[in-house]
C-alpha positions in Angstrom: 101.4 93.8 88.8 103.0 93.7 92.2 101.3 92.5 95.3 101.0 94.9 98.2 103.3 94.3 101.3 101.8 92.7 104.4 101.4 94.9 107.8 103.2 92.6 110.5 103.1 95.3 113.3 102.2 98.8 113.7 102.4 101.3 116.8 100.7 104.6 117.3 101.7 107.0 120.0 100.4 110.3 121.3 102.0 112.6 124.2 100.6 115.8 125.6 103.3 117.8 127.7 101.7 120.7 129.5 104.5 122.1 131.8 104.2 125.0 134.0 107.8 125.1 135.0 109.0 126.3 132.0 107.7 130.1 132.6 105.0 130.9 135.0 101.9 132.0 133.2 103.1 130.7 129.6 100.8 128.1 129.4 103.5 125.8 127.3 101.9 122.9 125.5 103.7 120.5 123.4 101.8 117.8 121.5 103.8 114.9 119.7 102.2 112.1 117.7 103.9 109.1 116.1 103.1 106.2 114.0 105.4 103.4 113.0 104.9 100.5 110.5 106.7 97.3 109.8 105.9 95.4 106.5 106.9 92.4 105.1 107.6 92.7 101.2 106.3 90.1 98.7 109.0 88.0 96.9 
């Protein structure tokens, strides 16, 4: 049975863009979430 890899680094990001310049009265919202993981495999 194999071992689980060790997590070396991780990063989580969230961005909210609320731009009124795209169209007046449009209430444009853009949400973006990201998650990045770097692992080291067991050999």
